[in-house]
C-alpha positions as CSV (number, residue, x, y, z in Angstrom):
1,X,137.6,80.9,93.1
2,X,134.3,80.1,91.2
3,X,132.6,81.3,88.1
4,X,129.1,82.7,88.2
5,X,126.3,82.0,85.8
6,X,127.6,84.6,83.3
7,X,131.2,83.2,83.4
8,X,132.5,86.1,85.4
9,X,135.0,85.2,88.1
10,X,134.1,85.6,91.7
11,X,136.9,85.6,94.3
12,X,137.2,86.2,98.0
13,X,139.2,89.1,99.2
14,X,142.9,88.6,98.3
15,X,146.0,90.3,97.0
16,X,145.2,92.9,94.3
17,X,147.9,91.7,92.0
18,X,146.3,88.2,92.1
19,X,143.0,89.7,91.1
20,X,144.5,91.5,88.2
21,X,146.2,88.2,87.1
22,X,142.9,86.4,87.3
23,X,141.2,89.1,85.1
24,X,143.9,88.7,82.4
25,X,143.8,84.9,82.6
26,X,140.1,84.5,82.2
27,X,139.2,87.5,80.2
28,X,136.2,88.2,82.5
29,X,135.0,90.7,85.0
30,X,136.2,90.0,88.5
31,X,133.9,90.6,91.5
32,X,135.4,90.7,95.0
33,X,133.3,88.8,97.5
34,X,133.8,89.1,101.3
35,X,132.8,85.7,102.6
36,X,130.8,86.2,105.7
37,X,132.5,85.9,109.1
38,X,129.2,86.4,110.9
39,X,127.2,83.6,112.5
40,X,124.4,82.5,110.3
41,X,121.0,84.0,110.8
42,X,118.3,81.9,109.2
43,X,115.3,84.0,108.3
44,X,114.2,81.7,105.5
45,X,111.8,79.1,107.0
46,X,108.6,79.4,108.9
47,X,109.5,76.6,111.3
48,X,108.9,76.8,115.1
49,X,111.9,77.8,117.1
50,X,110.7,76.2,120.3
51,X,109.9,72.7,121.4
52,X,106.3,71.5,122.1
53,X,105.2,71.8,125.7
54,X,106.2,69.0,128.0
55,X,102.5,68.0,128.2
56,X,102.4,67.2,124.5
57,X,105.8,65.6,124.4
58,X,104.8,63.2,127.2
59,X,101.6,62.3,125.4
60,X,103.5,61.6,122.2
61,X,105.8,59.4,124.1
62,X,103.0,57.5,125.8
63,X,101.0,56.9,122.6
64,X,104.2,56.3,120.5
65,X,105.0,53.3,122.7
66,X,101.5,52.0,122.7
67,X,100.9,48.8,120.7
68,X,97.4,49.9,119.7
69,X,98.8,53.0,118.0
70,X,100.9,50.8,115.7
71,X,97.8,49.6,113.8
72,X,95.7,51.3,111.2
73,X,93.0,53.8,112.2
74,X,90.0,55.1,110.3
75,X,91.1,56.8,107.0
76,X,89.4,60.0,108.1
77,X,91.4,60.0,111.4
78,X,90.9,59.1,115.0
79,X,87.4,59.9,116.2
80,X,88.7,61.5,119.4
81,X,91.1,63.8,117.5
82,X,88.4,64.9,115.1
83,X,86.1,65.6,118.0
84,X,88.9,67.6,119.8
85,X,89.6,69.5,116.6
86,X,85.9,70.4,116.3
87,X,86.0,72.0,119.7
88,X,89.2,73.8,118.9
89,X,87.6,75.2,115.7
90,X,84.8,76.5,117.9
91,X,87.3,78.1,120.2
92,X,88.9,79.9,117.2
93,X,85.9,80.8,115.2
94,X,83.1,81.0,117.8
95,X,81.2,78.5,119.9
96,X,78.1,78.8,117.6
97,X,79.8,77.7,114.4
98,X,78.3,74.8,112.5
99,X,80.9,72.1,112.5
100,X,80.9,68.4,113.5
101,X,83.6,65.7,113.5
102,X,82.0,64.3,110.4
103,X,83.1,67.4,108.5
104,X,86.8,66.6,109.2
105,X,89.4,64.3,107.7
106,X,93.0,64.2,109.0
107,X,96.0,64.0,106.7
108,X,99.8,63.6,106.9
109,X,100.5,67.3,106.9
110,X,98.8,70.2,105.1
111,X,100.7,69.6,101.9
112,X,98.9,66.3,101.6
113,X,95.6,68.0,102.4
114,X,96.2,70.5,99.5
115,X,97.2,67.8,97.0
116,X,94.2,65.6,98.0
117,X,91.8,68.4,97.5
118,X,93.2,69.4,94.2
119,X,93.1,65.8,93.0
120,X,89.4,65.4,93.8
121,X,88.3,68.8,92.4
122,X,90.2,68.9,89.1
123,X,91.1,66.9,86.0
124,X,94.1,67.6,83.9
125,X,93.5,70.8,82.0
126,X,91.2,72.3,84.6
127,X,92.1,75.6,86.3
128,X,92.5,76.9,89.8
129,X,92.8,80.7,90.4
130,X,95.3,81.7,93.1
131,X,97.1,84.9,94.0
132,X,100.7,85.5,92.9
133,X,103.2,84.5,94.4
134,X,102.1,80.9,94.5
135,X,103.2,77.2,94.7
136,X,102.8,75.2,91.5
137,X,100.0,72.9,90.5
138,X,101.6,71.8,87.2
139,X,102.6,68.4,88.5
140,X,98.9,67.4,88.5
141,X,98.3,68.8,85.1
142,X,96.3,71.7,86.5
143,X,96.6,75.2,85.2
144,X,97.4,77.7,87.8
145,X,95.7,81.0,86.8
146,X,97.4,84.0,88.3
147,X,95.4,86.5,90.3
148,X,97.7,89.5,90.3
149,X,98.3,91.5,93.5
150,X,100.1,94.7,94.0
151,X,102.3,96.0,96.8
152,X,100.4,99.3,97.2
153,X,97.3,97.2,98.2
154,X,99.3,95.3,100.8
155,X,99.3,92.2,98.6
156,X,95.5,91.8,99.1
157,X,93.6,89.9,96.4
158,X,90.6,91.7,94.8
159,X,87.3,90.0,93.9
160,X,86.9,92.4,90.9
161,X,90.3,91.2,89.5
162,X,89.3,87.6,90.0
163,X,85.9,87.6,88.3
164,X,87.3,88.1,84.7
165,X,89.6,85.1,85.2
166,X,86.7,82.6,85.7
167,X,86.1,80.2,82.8
168,X,84.3,76.9,82.3
169,X,87.4,75.1,83.4
170,X,87.7,76.9,86.7
171,X,87.2,74.5,89.6
172,X,88.4,76.5,92.6
173,X,89.8,79.7,94.0
174,X,92.6,79.0,96.4
175,X,93.6,81.5,99.1
176,X,96.1,81.3,102.0
177,X,95.6,83.6,105.0
178,X,97.8,84.6,106.7
179,X,99.6,84.3,103.4
180,X,102.8,82.5,102.5
181,X,105.1,84.1,101.3
182,X,103.7,87.6,101.7
183,X,102.4,87.4,105.3
184,X,99.3,89.3,104.2
185,X,96.3,88.7,106.4
186,X,92.9,88.8,104.6
187,X,90.0,90.4,106.4
188,X,86.8,88.4,107.3
189,X,85.0,90.7,104.8
190,X,87.4,89.9,102.0
191,X,87.2,86.2,102.6
192,X,83.4,86.3,102.7
193,X,83.4,88.2,99.3
194,X,85.5,85.5,97.7
195,X,83.3,82.8,99.2
196,X,80.3,84.4,97.7
197,X,82.0,84.7,94.4
198,X,82.9,81.0,94.5
199,X,79.4,80.0,95.5
200,X,77.9,82.1,92.6
201,X,80.0,80.1,90.2
202,X,79.4,76.7,91.9
203,X,83.1,76.2,92.5
204,X,85.1,75.7,95.7
205,X,86.9,78.2,97.8
206,X,90.0,76.4,99.1
207,X,91.1,78.3,102.2
208,X,94.5,77.3,103.7
209,X,94.8,78.6,107.2
210,X,98.0,77.0,108.3
211,X,99.1,80.2,110.1
212,X,95.6,81.2,111.5
213,X,96.7,80.8,115.2
214,X,99.2,83.6,114.7
215,X,96.4,86.2,114.1
216,X,96.2,88.2,117.4
217,X,93.5,90.7,116.3
218,X,90.4,88.6,116.5
219,X,88.4,85.9,114.7
220,X,90.0,85.0,111.3
221,X,86.6,85.0,109.6
222,X,83.0,84.2,110.0
223,X,82.5,81.6,107.1
224,X,81.5,78.9,109.5
225,X,78.7,80.9,111.1
226,X,75.3,79.4,110.5
227,X,73.9,82.5,108.9
228,X,70.4,82.5,107.3
229,X,71.8,83.2,103.8
230,X,74.9,81.2,104.0
231,X,76.0,77.6,104.3
232,X,79.7,77.0,104.3
233,X,79.3,73.5,103.1
234,X,78.2,74.8,99.7
235,X,81.6,76.3,99.0
236,X,84.4,76.3,101.6
237,X,87.1,73.7,101.9
238,X,89.3,74.6,104.9
239,X,92.9,73.4,105.2
240,X,95.0,73.4,108.4
241,X,98.4,72.3,109.7
242,X,99.2,71.4,113.3
243,X,102.9,71.8,112.6
244,X,103.2,75.5,113.3
245,X,100.7,76.1,116.1
246,X,101.9,73.1,118.1
247,X,105.5,72.9,117.0
248,X,105.3,69.4,115.7
249,X,106.2,69.5,112.0
250,X,108.1,66.2,112.2
251,X,104.9,64.4,113.2
252,X,103.1,65.3,110.0
253,X,99.5,66.1,110.8
254,X,97.1,68.3,108.8
255,X,93.3,68.6,108.5
256,X,90.6,69.2,105.9
257,X,87.2,70.6,106.9
258,X,84.9,70.0,104.0
259,X,81.3,69.0,103.1
260,X,80.5,65.3,103.4
261,X,80.2,64.7,99.7
262,X,83.7,66.1,99.1
263,X,85.1,64.3,102.1
264,X,84.0,61.0,100.8
265,X,86.0,61.5,97.6
266,X,89.0,62.7,99.6
267,X,88.9,59.5,101.7
268,X,89.1,57.5,98.5
269,X,92.2,59.5,97.5
270,X,93.8,59.2,100.9
271,X,93.1,55.4,100.9
272,X,95.3,55.2,97.8
273,X,98.1,57.4,99.1
274,X,98.7,56.6,102.7
275,X,95.7,54.9,104.3
276,X,95.7,57.0,107.4
277,X,97.7,59.8,109.1
278,X,100.1,58.9,111.9
279,X,98.2,57.7,114.9
280,X,100.4,58.6,117.9
281,X,100.3,62.4,117.2
282,X,96.5,62.2,116.7
283,X,96.0,60.5,120.0
284,X,98.4,62.8,121.8
285,X,96.8,66.0,120.5
286,X,93.3,64.6,121.1
287,X,94.0,64.4,124.8
288,X,95.9,67.7,125.2
289,X,94.5,70.3,122.7
290,X,92.3,72.2,125.2
291,X,95.2,72.5,127.7
292,X,97.6,73.7,124.9
293,X,95.6,76.9,124.1
294,X,97.7,79.1,126.4
295,X,100.9,77.7,124.8
296,X,99.5,78.5,121.3
297,X,98.4,82.0,122.3
298,X,101.8,82.8,124.0
299,X,103.6,81.6,120.9
300,X,101.5,83.9,118.7
301,X,102.2,86.8,121.0
302,X,106.0,86.1,120.8
303,X,105.9,86.0,117.0
304,X,103.9,89.2,116.9
305,X,106.6,90.8,119.1
306,X,109.3,89.7,116.7
307,X,107.3,91.3,113.8
308,X,107.2,94.6,115.8
309,X,111.0,94.4,116.4
310,X,111.6,93.7,112.7
311,X,109.4,96.6,111.6
312,X,111.1,99.0,114.1
313,X,114.7,98.1,113.4
314,X,114.5,97.4,109.6
315,X,116.6,100.0,107.8
316,X,114.3,102.7,106.3
317,X,115.4,101.9,102.8
318,X,113.9,98.4,103.0
319,X,110.1,98.6,102.7
320,X,107.7,96.1,104.2
321,X,104.8,95.4,101.8
322,X,102.9,93.0,104.1
323,X,103.4,91.3,107.3
324,X,101.7,88.5,109.3
325,X,101.8,84.9,110.3
326,X,105.4,83.9,110.2
327,X,106.5,86.2,107.4
328,X,107.2,89.7,106.2
329,X,107.5,90.5,102.5
330,X,110.1,93.2,102.0
331,X,111.2,95.2,99.0
332,X,115.0,95.5,98.9
333,X,116.5,99.0,98.2
334,X,118.9,98.1,95.4
335,X,118.1,99.6,92.0
336,X,118.1,97.2,89.0
337,X,118.8,94.1,91.2
338,X,116.6,91.1,91.3
339,X,115.8,89.5,94.6
340,X,117.7,86.3,93.9
341,X,120.9,88.2,93.3
342,X,120.4,90.2,96.6
343,X,119.6,87.1,98.6
344,X,122.7,85.3,97.3
345,X,124.9,88.1,98.5
346,X,123.1,88.5,101.7
347,X,123.8,84.9,102.5
348,X,127.4,84.7,101.3
349,X,128.5,88.1,102.6
350,X,126.2,88.9,105.5
351,X,125.2,85.5,106.8
352,X,121.5,86.3,106.4
353,X,119.5,83.6,104.8
354,X,116.1,84.6,103.2
355,X,114.0,83.5,100.2
356,X,113.5,85.6,97.0
357,X,110.3,86.1,95.2
358,X,111.6,84.1,92.3
359,X,111.1,80.9,94.4
360,X,107.4,81.5,94.7
361,X,106.5,82.6,91.2
362,X,107.3,81.9,87.5
363,X,109.0,84.5,85.3
364,X,105.7,84.8,83.5
365,X,103.9,85.9,86.7
366,X,106.6,88.2,88.0
367,X,106.0,91.8,87.3
368,X,108.8,93.7,85.8
369,X,111.1,96.0,87.7
370,X,109.9,96.4,91.3
371,X,108.0,93.2,91.2
372,X,111.2,91.3,91.2
373,X,112.6,93.0,94.3
374,X,110.6,91.3,97.0
375,X,112.1,89.0,99.6
376,X,110.4,86.8,102.2
377,X,111.8,87.2,105.8
378,X,110.6,84.7,108.4
379,X,110.5,85.7,112.1
380,X,109.4,82.3,113.3
381,X,112.6,80.7,114.4
382,X,114.7,83.6,115.7
383,X,114.4,85.7,118.9
384,X,114.0,89.5,119.2
385,X,117.8,90.1,119.6
386,X,118.6,88.1,116.5
387,X,116.1,90.1,114.5
388,X,117.7,93.4,115.7
389,X,121.2,92.0,114.8
390,X,119.9,91.0,111.3
391,X,118.6,94.4,110.7
392,X,121.9,95.9,111.7
393,X,123.6,93.7,109.2
394,X,121.2,94.8,106.4
395,X,122.3,98.4,107.0
396,X,126.0,97.4,106.9
397,X,125.5,95.5,103.6
398,X,124.0,98.5,101.9
399,X,127.4,100.1,102.2
400,X,129.4,96.9,101.5
401,X,127.5,95.9,98.3
402,X,128.2,99.3,96.7
403,X,125.0,99.1,94.6
404,X,122.9,102.1,93.9
405,X,120.1,102.6,96.3
406,X,116.6,104.1,95.8
């Protein structure tokens, strides 16, 4: 027996007379919970469900046992890895793109990349515009300015909604595509429009593309193209994580692609934080990235298949607002119930673990009513059959919860 946040008593299924007794003893409402007897289905995290290919594992083992890899390397990263990543960027965005190893600095994961960029662009009290839902910037004293998005537009940000938010304190617009948590994939045209807006205001466009390799419909964008009227170095700061594409989150490697002037400041920050990113994974990837492209493509196709299974088998009362990368953003069907409440019961009574919108936004940025009903589902670390099983459980829980449906 436990008490919830309101002081009401929550009990597992037991003898009805005991329930009545509890109600009289505590003077509180009694809610009966069925503790889940199902195996746990974790749809909460965008972590890889497969191991790296043997080729990469062997390279990690080789360089991990190398004496030379135990020493410091250049703060910006191994020259061989930055060169390999440049070639990989051309494979993703087009062979003609204007990139060199000198545009790249490697970090201990993409989170560090994000923090380093914010640290060199902003001072306390400055502002960064980013779409809701978001991750917080408050720990650095930076004001996160919410760019509202609506479900009917597939959680796509709009330039015309962003323009009125710009002030003298705005130092950057930050976008994530494919998005976390919504899964929304922003079109090349939309990203170009935001880049042009940022350039017109002489501010940065921070573009986090951690999940870019899960896009199976073409080139993510054309911002690195050497167009006559465009130079990405005037505006774009690109962030990337090797964790998802190559299934190595424990080895902590990320990247920043940025103009030389910005890169020099980032190196100063990194020199104060960690000196250099881990060497063994840099050396291992530098020697294997070209040979890993089939693995990355096949993994992307597998995740796309899971998204299709999820869309096909999701009960009709649950509505997908956007979908892509590792995530689907889904509106639950229970009237008057916030996502946190639904996720708690889904976990305890259905064995399905997901993340509610409340974890990605503040109360001030959450829209009332339907805006509080969105849940992030991840298809990254489960197979097709598990997704089908999870959707069956969702249908069963509609009946079990006994809540009013749309």
